[in-house]
VOPA-467890 format. One record per residue (C-alpha): residue number from 0; x, y, z; residue in three letters. Coordinates in Angstrom, 1 decimal. Example, Ala and Ser with C-alpha at 12.3 -4.5 7.8 and 13.67 -1.06 7.14 Angstrom:
2
{k:0 | xx:12.3 | yy:-4.5 | zz:7.8 | r:ALA}
{k:1 | xx:13.7 | yy:-1.1 | zz:7.1 | r:SER}
end
This chain:
227
{k:0 | xx:22.4 | yy:9.2 | zz:41.7 | r:MET}
{k:1 | xx:24.4 | yy:6.4 | zz:40.1 | r:LYS}
{k:2 | xx:26.1 | yy:7.5 | zz:36.9 | r:ILE}
{k:3 | xx:27.2 | yy:5.2 | zz:34.0 | r:LEU}
{k:4 | xx:29.7 | yy:6.6 | zz:31.6 | r:ILE}
{k:5 | xx:30.2 | yy:4.7 | zz:28.4 | r:ALA}
{k:6 | xx:33.7 | yy:5.4 | zz:27.1 | r:GLY}
{k:7 | xx:35.4 | yy:6.5 | zz:30.4 | r:ALA}
{k:8 | xx:39.0 | yy:5.5 | zz:29.8 | r:SER}
{k:9 | xx:40.3 | yy:8.6 | zz:28.0 | r:GLY}
{k:10 | xx:39.6 | yy:12.2 | zz:27.0 | r:GLY}
{k:11 | xx:36.3 | yy:13.7 | zz:28.0 | r:ILE}
{k:12 | xx:34.9 | yy:10.4 | zz:29.4 | r:GLY}
{k:13 | xx:37.8 | yy:10.1 | zz:31.8 | r:LYS}
{k:14 | xx:37.6 | yy:13.7 | zz:32.8 | r:TYR}
{k:15 | xx:33.9 | yy:13.4 | zz:33.6 | r:LEU}
{k:16 | xx:34.4 | yy:10.2 | zz:35.6 | r:ALA}
{k:17 | xx:37.2 | yy:11.7 | zz:37.7 | r:GLU}
{k:18 | xx:35.3 | yy:14.9 | zz:38.5 | r:ARG}
{k:19 | xx:31.8 | yy:13.4 | zz:39.0 | r:MET}
{k:20 | xx:33.0 | yy:10.5 | zz:41.2 | r:SER}
{k:21 | xx:33.7 | yy:13.0 | zz:44.0 | r:ALA}
{k:22 | xx:29.9 | yy:13.3 | zz:44.5 | r:GLU}
{k:23 | xx:28.4 | yy:10.3 | zz:42.8 | r:HIS}
{k:24 | xx:28.9 | yy:6.6 | zz:42.4 | r:GLU}
{k:25 | xx:30.3 | yy:6.3 | zz:38.9 | r:VAL}
{k:26 | xx:30.6 | yy:3.2 | zz:36.7 | r:PHE}
{k:27 | xx:32.6 | yy:3.6 | zz:33.6 | r:GLY}
{k:28 | xx:33.2 | yy:1.3 | zz:30.6 | r:SER}
{k:29 | xx:36.4 | yy:1.0 | zz:28.5 | r:TYR}
{k:30 | xx:37.4 | yy:-1.2 | zz:25.6 | r:ASN}
{k:31 | xx:40.9 | yy:-1.0 | zz:24.0 | r:SER}
{k:32 | xx:42.4 | yy:1.7 | zz:26.3 | r:ARG}
{k:33 | xx:43.4 | yy:0.1 | zz:29.6 | r:GLN}
{k:34 | xx:42.4 | yy:2.4 | zz:32.5 | r:PRO}
{k:35 | xx:44.7 | yy:3.6 | zz:35.3 | r:ASP}
{k:36 | xx:44.8 | yy:1.7 | zz:38.6 | r:ILE}
{k:37 | xx:43.6 | yy:3.1 | zz:41.9 | r:GLY}
{k:38 | xx:40.7 | yy:5.0 | zz:40.4 | r:LEU}
{k:39 | xx:37.9 | yy:6.6 | zz:42.5 | r:SER}
{k:40 | xx:35.3 | yy:5.0 | zz:40.3 | r:TYR}
{k:41 | xx:34.5 | yy:1.6 | zz:38.9 | r:ASN}
{k:42 | xx:35.7 | yy:0.5 | zz:35.4 | r:MET}
{k:43 | xx:34.5 | yy:-2.5 | zz:33.4 | r:THR}
{k:44 | xx:35.8 | yy:-3.7 | zz:30.0 | r:LYS}
{k:45 | xx:32.9 | yy:-3.6 | zz:27.6 | r:VAL}
{k:46 | xx:32.8 | yy:-3.9 | zz:23.8 | r:ASP}
{k:47 | xx:30.0 | yy:-1.4 | zz:23.3 | r:ILE}
{k:48 | xx:29.1 | yy:-3.0 | zz:20.0 | r:GLY}
{k:49 | xx:28.3 | yy:-6.3 | zz:21.7 | r:CYS}
{k:50 | xx:25.0 | yy:-6.1 | zz:23.4 | r:GLU}
{k:51 | xx:25.5 | yy:-9.1 | zz:25.7 | r:PRO}
{k:52 | xx:28.6 | yy:-7.4 | zz:27.1 | r:GLU}
{k:53 | xx:26.6 | yy:-4.2 | zz:27.5 | r:VAL}
{k:54 | xx:23.9 | yy:-6.1 | zz:29.3 | r:GLN}
{k:55 | xx:26.3 | yy:-7.7 | zz:31.7 | r:ASN}
{k:56 | xx:27.9 | yy:-4.3 | zz:32.5 | r:TRP}
{k:57 | xx:24.5 | yy:-2.8 | zz:33.3 | r:ILE}
{k:58 | xx:23.3 | yy:-5.9 | zz:35.3 | r:ASP}
{k:59 | xx:26.4 | yy:-5.7 | zz:37.5 | r:GLN}
{k:60 | xx:26.3 | yy:-1.9 | zz:38.0 | r:ALA}
{k:61 | xx:22.6 | yy:-1.2 | zz:38.4 | r:CYS}
{k:62 | xx:19.6 | yy:-2.3 | zz:40.3 | r:SER}
{k:63 | xx:15.9 | yy:-1.5 | zz:40.1 | r:ALA}
{k:64 | xx:16.2 | yy:0.8 | zz:43.1 | r:GLU}
{k:65 | xx:18.8 | yy:3.1 | zz:41.6 | r:ASP}
{k:66 | xx:18.2 | yy:6.5 | zz:40.3 | r:GLU}
{k:67 | xx:20.3 | yy:6.2 | zz:37.1 | r:LEU}
{k:68 | xx:22.1 | yy:8.6 | zz:34.7 | r:ALA}
{k:69 | xx:23.8 | yy:7.6 | zz:31.5 | r:LEU}
{k:70 | xx:26.5 | yy:9.7 | zz:29.7 | r:ILE}
{k:71 | xx:27.5 | yy:8.3 | zz:26.3 | r:TYR}
{k:72 | xx:31.1 | yy:9.5 | zz:25.5 | r:CYS}
{k:73 | xx:32.1 | yy:6.8 | zz:23.0 | r:VAL}
{k:74 | xx:33.5 | yy:8.5 | zz:19.9 | r:GLY}
{k:75 | xx:35.4 | yy:6.6 | zz:17.2 | r:VAL}
{k:76 | xx:36.6 | yy:8.5 | zz:14.2 | r:ASN}
{k:77 | xx:37.7 | yy:7.4 | zz:10.7 | r:TYR}
{k:78 | xx:39.2 | yy:10.1 | zz:8.4 | r:ASN}
{k:79 | xx:38.7 | yy:9.5 | zz:4.7 | r:CYS}
{k:80 | xx:37.1 | yy:11.2 | zz:1.8 | r:MET}
{k:81 | xx:33.8 | yy:9.4 | zz:1.0 | r:MET}
{k:82 | xx:34.8 | yy:8.3 | zz:-2.5 | r:HIS}
{k:83 | xx:37.9 | yy:6.6 | zz:-1.1 | r:LYS}
{k:84 | xx:36.3 | yy:5.2 | zz:2.1 | r:SER}
{k:85 | xx:36.5 | yy:1.6 | zz:3.2 | r:ASP}
{k:86 | xx:33.0 | yy:0.2 | zz:3.9 | r:ALA}
{k:87 | xx:34.2 | yy:-1.9 | zz:6.8 | r:GLY}
{k:88 | xx:36.0 | yy:1.0 | zz:8.6 | r:LEU}
{k:89 | xx:33.0 | yy:3.3 | zz:7.9 | r:TRP}
{k:90 | xx:30.7 | yy:0.7 | zz:9.5 | r:GLN}
{k:91 | xx:32.9 | yy:0.4 | zz:12.6 | r:GLU}
{k:92 | xx:32.4 | yy:4.1 | zz:13.3 | r:VAL}
{k:93 | xx:28.6 | yy:3.7 | zz:13.0 | r:ILE}
{k:94 | xx:28.7 | yy:0.5 | zz:15.2 | r:GLU}
{k:95 | xx:30.5 | yy:2.3 | zz:18.1 | r:SER}
{k:96 | xx:29.0 | yy:5.8 | zz:17.9 | r:ASN}
{k:97 | xx:25.4 | yy:5.0 | zz:17.1 | r:LEU}
{k:98 | xx:24.6 | yy:1.3 | zz:17.4 | r:ILE}
{k:99 | xx:26.4 | yy:1.2 | zz:20.8 | r:GLY}
{k:100 | xx:23.9 | yy:3.9 | zz:22.0 | r:VAL}
{k:101 | xx:21.0 | yy:1.6 | zz:21.0 | r:GLN}
{k:102 | xx:22.6 | yy:-1.3 | zz:22.9 | r:HIS}
{k:103 | xx:23.0 | yy:0.7 | zz:26.1 | r:VAL}
{k:104 | xx:19.5 | yy:2.3 | zz:25.9 | r:LEU}
{k:105 | xx:17.8 | yy:-1.0 | zz:25.3 | r:ARG}
{k:106 | xx:19.3 | yy:-2.3 | zz:28.6 | r:GLN}
{k:107 | xx:19.1 | yy:0.7 | zz:30.8 | r:ILE}
{k:108 | xx:15.7 | yy:2.2 | zz:29.8 | r:LEU}
{k:109 | xx:13.6 | yy:-0.6 | zz:31.4 | r:PRO}
{k:110 | xx:15.3 | yy:0.1 | zz:34.8 | r:LEU}
{k:111 | xx:14.7 | yy:3.9 | zz:34.4 | r:MET}
{k:112 | xx:11.1 | yy:3.4 | zz:33.4 | r:ARG}
{k:113 | xx:10.5 | yy:1.1 | zz:36.4 | r:GLY}
{k:114 | xx:12.0 | yy:3.7 | zz:38.7 | r:LYS}
{k:115 | xx:10.2 | yy:6.6 | zz:36.9 | r:LYS}
{k:116 | xx:13.5 | yy:8.5 | zz:36.8 | r:PHE}
{k:117 | xx:16.4 | yy:8.7 | zz:34.4 | r:GLY}
{k:118 | xx:18.9 | yy:11.2 | zz:32.9 | r:ARG}
{k:119 | xx:20.6 | yy:10.5 | zz:29.6 | r:ILE}
{k:120 | xx:23.2 | yy:12.7 | zz:28.0 | r:VAL}
{k:121 | xx:24.6 | yy:11.9 | zz:24.5 | r:LEU}
{k:122 | xx:27.8 | yy:13.6 | zz:23.4 | r:LEU}
{k:123 | xx:27.4 | yy:14.7 | zz:19.8 | r:SER}
{k:124 | xx:29.5 | yy:17.1 | zz:17.8 | r:SER}
{k:125 | xx:29.8 | yy:20.4 | zz:15.8 | r:VAL}
{k:126 | xx:31.3 | yy:18.4 | zz:13.0 | r:VAL}
{k:127 | xx:28.0 | yy:17.4 | zz:11.3 | r:PRO}
{k:128 | xx:26.8 | yy:21.0 | zz:11.7 | r:GLN}
{k:129 | xx:29.7 | yy:22.6 | zz:9.8 | r:ILE}
{k:130 | xx:30.7 | yy:19.9 | zz:7.3 | r:GLY}
{k:131 | xx:34.3 | yy:18.8 | zz:7.7 | r:VAL}
{k:132 | xx:35.9 | yy:17.0 | zz:4.7 | r:PRO}
{k:133 | xx:36.9 | yy:13.4 | zz:5.4 | r:GLY}
{k:134 | xx:34.5 | yy:12.9 | zz:8.4 | r:THR}
{k:135 | xx:31.4 | yy:11.4 | zz:6.7 | r:SER}
{k:136 | xx:31.2 | yy:8.4 | zz:9.0 | r:ALA}
{k:137 | xx:31.8 | yy:10.4 | zz:12.2 | r:TYR}
{k:138 | xx:29.4 | yy:13.1 | zz:11.1 | r:ALA}
{k:139 | xx:26.7 | yy:10.7 | zz:10.1 | r:ALA}
{k:140 | xx:26.9 | yy:8.8 | zz:13.4 | r:SER}
{k:141 | xx:26.8 | yy:12.0 | zz:15.5 | r:LYS}
{k:142 | xx:24.0 | yy:13.7 | zz:13.6 | r:ALA}
{k:143 | xx:21.9 | yy:10.5 | zz:14.0 | r:ALA}
{k:144 | xx:22.0 | yy:11.1 | zz:17.8 | r:LEU}
{k:145 | xx:19.8 | yy:14.2 | zz:17.3 | r:TRP}
{k:146 | xx:16.9 | yy:12.3 | zz:15.9 | r:GLY}
{k:147 | xx:17.4 | yy:9.4 | zz:18.2 | r:LEU}
{k:148 | xx:17.2 | yy:11.6 | zz:21.3 | r:SER}
{k:149 | xx:14.0 | yy:13.3 | zz:20.1 | r:LYS}
{k:150 | xx:12.3 | yy:9.9 | zz:19.5 | r:ALA}
{k:151 | xx:13.4 | yy:8.5 | zz:22.8 | r:VAL}
{k:152 | xx:12.4 | yy:11.6 | zz:24.7 | r:ALA}
{k:153 | xx:8.8 | yy:11.4 | zz:23.4 | r:SER}
{k:154 | xx:8.7 | yy:7.7 | zz:24.3 | r:GLU}
{k:155 | xx:9.9 | yy:8.2 | zz:27.9 | r:ASN}
{k:156 | xx:9.0 | yy:11.7 | zz:29.1 | r:ALA}
{k:157 | xx:6.0 | yy:10.5 | zz:31.1 | r:ARG}
{k:158 | xx:8.3 | yy:8.2 | zz:33.0 | r:TYR}
{k:159 | xx:10.5 | yy:11.0 | zz:34.4 | r:GLY}
{k:160 | xx:13.3 | yy:10.3 | zz:31.9 | r:ILE}
{k:161 | xx:15.1 | yy:13.0 | zz:30.0 | r:THR}
{k:162 | xx:17.5 | yy:12.6 | zz:27.1 | r:ILE}
{k:163 | xx:19.5 | yy:15.4 | zz:25.5 | r:ASN}
{k:164 | xx:22.6 | yy:15.8 | zz:23.4 | r:SER}
{k:165 | xx:25.5 | yy:18.2 | zz:23.6 | r:ILE}
{k:166 | xx:27.1 | yy:19.3 | zz:20.3 | r:ASN}
{k:167 | xx:30.7 | yy:19.7 | zz:21.3 | r:LEU}
{k:168 | xx:33.1 | yy:22.0 | zz:19.5 | r:GLY}
{k:169 | xx:36.9 | yy:21.8 | zz:19.8 | r:TYR}
{k:170 | xx:38.1 | yy:21.3 | zz:23.4 | r:PHE}
{k:171 | xx:41.5 | yy:21.2 | zz:25.0 | r:ASP}
{k:172 | xx:41.3 | yy:17.5 | zz:25.8 | r:ILE}
{k:173 | xx:41.4 | yy:14.2 | zz:24.1 | r:GLY}
{k:174 | xx:42.0 | yy:13.7 | zz:20.3 | r:MET}
{k:175 | xx:42.9 | yy:17.4 | zz:19.8 | r:ILE}
{k:176 | xx:46.3 | yy:16.6 | zz:21.4 | r:LYS}
{k:177 | xx:47.2 | yy:14.6 | zz:18.3 | r:ASP}
{k:178 | xx:46.4 | yy:17.4 | zz:15.8 | r:VAL}
{k:179 | xx:49.5 | yy:19.0 | zz:14.1 | r:PRO}
{k:180 | xx:50.2 | yy:22.5 | zz:15.4 | r:SER}
{k:181 | xx:49.6 | yy:24.2 | zz:12.0 | r:GLU}
{k:182 | xx:46.2 | yy:22.5 | zz:11.7 | r:VAL}
{k:183 | xx:45.4 | yy:23.4 | zz:15.3 | r:LEU}
{k:184 | xx:46.1 | yy:27.0 | zz:14.6 | r:GLU}
{k:185 | xx:43.6 | yy:26.9 | zz:11.7 | r:GLN}
{k:186 | xx:41.0 | yy:25.3 | zz:14.0 | r:ILE}
{k:187 | xx:41.4 | yy:27.9 | zz:16.7 | r:VAL}
{k:188 | xx:41.3 | yy:30.8 | zz:14.2 | r:SER}
{k:189 | xx:37.9 | yy:29.5 | zz:13.0 | r:SER}
{k:190 | xx:36.4 | yy:29.7 | zz:16.5 | r:ILE}
{k:191 | xx:34.7 | yy:33.0 | zz:17.2 | r:PRO}
{k:192 | xx:36.0 | yy:32.9 | zz:20.8 | r:MET}
{k:193 | xx:39.5 | yy:32.3 | zz:19.4 | r:ALA}
{k:194 | xx:40.4 | yy:29.5 | zz:21.8 | r:ARG}
{k:195 | xx:39.8 | yy:25.9 | zz:22.5 | r:LEU}
{k:196 | xx:37.1 | yy:25.1 | zz:25.0 | r:GLY}
{k:197 | xx:37.8 | yy:24.3 | zz:28.7 | r:ASP}
{k:198 | xx:36.6 | yy:20.7 | zz:29.6 | r:PRO}
{k:199 | xx:35.1 | yy:22.2 | zz:32.8 | r:ASP}
{k:200 | xx:32.4 | yy:23.7 | zz:30.6 | r:ASP}
{k:201 | xx:31.5 | yy:20.2 | zz:29.4 | r:ILE}
{k:202 | xx:31.2 | yy:19.1 | zz:33.1 | r:LEU}
{k:203 | xx:29.0 | yy:22.1 | zz:34.0 | r:LYS}
{k:204 | xx:26.7 | yy:21.4 | zz:31.0 | r:THR}
{k:205 | xx:26.4 | yy:17.7 | zz:31.8 | r:VAL}
{k:206 | xx:25.6 | yy:18.6 | zz:35.5 | r:GLU}
{k:207 | xx:22.9 | yy:21.0 | zz:34.3 | r:TYR}
{k:208 | xx:21.3 | yy:18.4 | zz:32.2 | r:LEU}
{k:209 | xx:21.4 | yy:15.8 | zz:35.0 | r:LEU}
{k:210 | xx:19.7 | yy:18.3 | zz:37.4 | r:SER}
{k:211 | xx:16.9 | yy:19.5 | zz:35.0 | r:SER}
{k:212 | xx:13.7 | yy:17.6 | zz:34.9 | r:ASP}
{k:213 | xx:11.9 | yy:19.5 | zz:32.1 | r:TYR}
{k:214 | xx:14.5 | yy:19.7 | zz:29.4 | r:LEU}
{k:215 | xx:14.4 | yy:16.7 | zz:27.1 | r:THR}
{k:216 | xx:14.8 | yy:15.9 | zz:23.4 | r:GLY}
{k:217 | xx:17.1 | yy:19.0 | zz:23.0 | r:SER}
{k:218 | xx:20.5 | yy:19.9 | zz:21.8 | r:GLN}
{k:219 | xx:23.0 | yy:22.2 | zz:23.5 | r:ILE}
{k:220 | xx:25.6 | yy:23.8 | zz:21.2 | r:ASP}
{k:221 | xx:28.8 | yy:24.1 | zz:23.3 | r:LEU}
{k:222 | xx:31.3 | yy:25.3 | zz:20.7 | r:ASN}
{k:223 | xx:32.6 | yy:28.9 | zz:21.4 | r:GLY}
{k:224 | xx:30.3 | yy:30.2 | zz:18.6 | r:GLY}
{k:225 | xx:31.5 | yy:27.9 | zz:15.9 | r:LEU}
{k:226 | xx:28.7 | yy:26.9 | zz:13.4 | r:PHE}
end
């Protein structure tokens, strides 16, 4: 299986690319964050909001003969209360977290439909489930993935294509490293399991979704019991 990871230069995307490249051919995308050198997987600079760049990435990485999987890890945030929010910055989050998914799916689905095989995993979030102040743009973009995955699942199930989303809680990786210690303590205390998640649990969940041929249009809540 050939795996494409959108947003593979940092945090969860980088972790998945590193681990999965041991058994699969992995093609990652990055934008502003320059990747390390000497990687065990392929990396291409792609503005995920620009469909011609997305098309070029997929044309270079994929062929009609490949069994393909897509993992969408792009996650841009903008913290601001709605009544003070900037329309342009709000839209940038939607462009990256939601419109970018549409760009990638438009390009990769024809190849999957032709092969009659495909696995798609979208990384969503617990944030729209619990309502976090200041995250309206991020929450809206991630909640939209739920409806998108159900529609795409119904359109493509007969072609052997599955699409599912994972609603991630708070994990010991990525943006959480920038959270002040006192805020982090509050986050951890709100989690019923009283700890941050291990990124290896994300990997195991993704691998399960890639191996399943009957689970589609679903959400998996991976959050330590936080709702």
